[in-house]
N, C-alpha and C positions, 0 to 999 in steps of 0.2 A: 733547259739546256743542260744545267748543272747535274740534274738528275741523271739525265741520258749517259753524261761523262763518266759520273760516278758508277752507274748501274753498269756500262758496258766495259769502260776501259779498265778499272780498277781489278775485277776478276780475270782479265785477259793479262793484265800486267802481273799478277801475283803467279800464273802459270810460267811466266818467262823470268820471274825472279826482279823485274824491273819496276817494281812498285812504286820505290822512291822518286824515280825519274818521273813517273806521271804524276805523282801528287806535287812535286815542286814545279812541273809544267802547268799544273791545273791552277796552282796559286799564282804563278807568274801571268798566267792569260787573265785570270780574274783582276790583276793590279793592273795591268795594261788596260783592261775594259774600264776599270774605275777612273785612271788618269785621263783616258779619252774623254769620258764623259765629264770630268771636271774642266777640262781644256776647253771642250765645246759649249 
């Protein structure tokens, strides 16, 4: 899933100039998943 996100979303984000937002969102999503796994 991480590969698909990086492979598909980053090139599309660079075309629009929003690559920082995508990277921050990806990191935030990974953090949410990690916290969810720790809580459960």
